[in-house]
N, C-alpha and C positions, 0 to 999 in steps of 0.2 A: 561892814565888810560885804554885805549882801550884794551890792552893785559893783564890787571891785572885780577886775580881771587881772590876771598875772600873765605876762608875756615873757617867755624865755627865749634867748638866742639873739636878741637885737644887739647890734654892735654898739659899743660904748665910746663916746667921745670925751675929750677933756672938757671939764667945766660945763657940763650940761646944765641948762636952766629949765624951768618949768615949760616955757613956750617951745623950746627946741625938743624937749622930751615928748610933748603933746604932738608936735608935727611928725616926729619919728614914729609914734604909734599910729597916726593917721596914714602916713605913707606905707607903713607895714600893712594896714588894712586894705589899702588900694592894691598893692602889688602882690601880697601873699595870700590874703583872704579873698582876693578878687571881688571886692565890693565896688559898686559904682561910685563915681565922683560925687554925685549929689547925695548919695546915701552916707558917704563918709563925712561930707560937710555938715550933714544934719546931726551928727553925733556931737554931743557936748560933754566935756569932762569937768568935774569940779576940781580935779587935780590929777596929775600924772607925774610919776617920779620913779627913781631907782630904789630898790630895797637894799639896805646895808650901807656900809661906808665905802668910799672910794679907796682903792688900793692898787697902786701901779704894778705890784708884783702878781696880781691875780691873773690866772690863765684864762678864765671864762668871764664873760661880762655878767654884771648883776642883772637880775630880773627887773622888769618894769611892772609897776602897779598903776592902774588907771581906774578912777572911779567914774563910772558912766552915770549921768544924771537920770536917764530914762531906762527903766527896767526892761521895757520891750526892746529897746535898742540893744541893750546888753545881751538879751536872748538871741537877737538876730546875729550878733557878733559871734556868740558861742556856737551857734548852729553851723557856722562856716569853718569851724575847727578842722573838719575833715579835709579841707584844702591843704592842711599842713602835713599830711602824711608824706613820709619819705623826704622830709626837710629837716633842717637843724633848728626849727622853730617849734614852740608849743604854746598853747593858750589854755588857761584853766581858771576856775573860780578861786577866790581867796577864802580859805577857811581858817578858823582859830586854831592855835597850836594843839589844843586838846583833841579836836576833831581829826586833825592830820595824824596825830599819834594813834588814834583808834583805827583809822583807815589803814595805816601801815601794818597794824597787827592783823587786820582782816584780809590783807592782800594775798597771802599764801592760800587761804581758803578759797578766795575768788578764783585765783589762778588754777587751782586744782579742779574746781567745779567747771570752769570753762574747758579745761582739758578733757573732762569727762562728758562734755557736750550737754551740761545741765543748764536749764534756763530758769529764771525767776518767774514766778507766776503769782497772781493775786487770788487768794482764797477768801471767799465771802461766805460766812455762815448764815 
């Protein structure tokens, strides 16, 4: 999971296959993350697919998961996430369910600290 990225908000088509999902992710990177053509072509995925089962009655599209082969390239993609502000898209790392559960429990504490303008700092003894 370390090199996986999850992209929310990409439109879903009927009978998507691996190649079309990979192309959808790459075009998303060009258009929404504003990456250069040569930078996007240099990205290689070991796989790209939707999470969950297809269901015609779903109102929202399923998220995409893409495993980037190069960790440095993944970090380059993640740094561009700020380009998605004020859009219907989001990009995040993929974490195991236990980590997601713990983060959800800590979220109210983080929100309160940010509201009180508190910053995290490193203390070295």
